[in-house]
N, C-alpha and C positions, 0 to 999 in steps of 0.2 A: 596133529598141531601140540605144542606143548602148553600142559594147562599154567596158569598162573600160576599154582604153588612152585611148580618147578623153575617156573623162570625165577621167583623171587629167591629161591635155593640156588641158583645158578649167580646171581646179582649179589646174594650174600656172601658165597664163597669168595667173588672179587672181592669183595667188602673187605673179606679177615687177610686175603693176599695183602690190600693195601694197608690194613693196621701193621703188617708186620717191616714197613717200614717208617715207622713211629719213631721219635727219637728222645722221647721221655719216656721213660722206664719206669714209673707208678702205674700206667694203663696205657695199652697199646689200643687205639681205636681206629679205624676205618670207615670212609665213607665214599659210596658210590649213586650219582645223580644221573636218573637213566629217564628217556622217553621214548616212546615207543618203543622199547625194547635195542634202545641204542643208548650205549655208554656215553654222557655229554662230559663229566666231568670226574675228577675223584680227589680225594683230601685226607690226609691221615695228621695226627696230632706231634707237632713239632712248635720248635722256635720260630721268632721272627725271622724271614731271611737275612743271610747276612750276619747275625748272632750265633756262639756258638749254643749247642745242643744240651740238655739237661743229663743225658747220659755223659758228657763230657764234662762238664763245671757244676752239675748241681741244681737242686731245685732252688725256686722262689715261691716258697712256701707263704700262703696268707688262709688262715682258718681252716688248716688241713688240707688247701687243697695246692696243687702248685700251679703259679697263674704264669709263667714263664713263655708254657706253650699256647699256640692257638689251636684250637678245639678242630677236628677232623671235619666237622660238618661245617664249619666257618671256614676253612681253607676248600672245601671243595666250591663252595660259593663264591669264593675268592676267584677261584683258579678260573672258573666258568667267564667270572666279569672280566679279569683280568685280558681273557683271549676271545670277548665277545661273543660267548655262548650264550643264549636264551635259554633257560631252565624252567621259565614259566610253566605250568601244567605238570612238571617231572614228579618222579617219585626218588625219593633218597633211601639210600640202604646203608645203614649204619651196624655197626658192630655193638654197639651200646646206645641206650634211648638216649636224646638229647636232654643237655641242661636246660635249663629255663631259658638262659641267653641265646642260647644254639637253636633253641625252638623257636624263638620270637625271630629270630634270622632266616629260619627255614619258610616261616609262615609268611614274613613280607617278602620271601624271593617267590611267592606263588607256588611253591612246591605242593601237592596234593594229597600227597600219599609218603606215608613214613615206615619202613619196615625195619625193624631195631631186632637185635641179637637178645644181649641181658639188657633186663631193666638198672637201670643207672639214678638212680637219686629223688629226681624230681617227681613226684607224681598231679604235679600243677597242669601236666602237658594233655592227661587225658580229659579234663574239663572242659578245655580251652581248645584242645584239638577238636572237639564233638562240636562246639559251640561256632568253629570256624569253618564247619565241613572237613578237615582235613583225617583223612584214614589214617589208622596205627594199626600196625599189623604187629604182635609182639614173637616173642619167642615158640618155637615150633617144639610140640611132643613129638 
């Protein structure tokens, strides 16, 4: 039987492939939601459905961030909801750690474990995850 680390590596590699679909060229991020080693949903950062993509028309910048896109984590949660897939108690694999708004979505969606590639921006997630009993698994050496 494969170890948890092997499964984490496997799902993280899938998140990296999902990130390749991202349509904001400032940062490509992918997310995969899994429960019981089964993929439930995926998401990547991209524009609102039906609107042009950043890599086609440029960025909508506020305070140094492109706000035209929906983040990968949010898109994965939205995709699950749209398709009627329960993700409560699942794990999320993200190529970059979640920003504060996405972390709040993850917590309220009932995801219990966050495995991320690179650290991205917001250290508040560490304290709050610990308080909520959400496991954070960071970059591997």
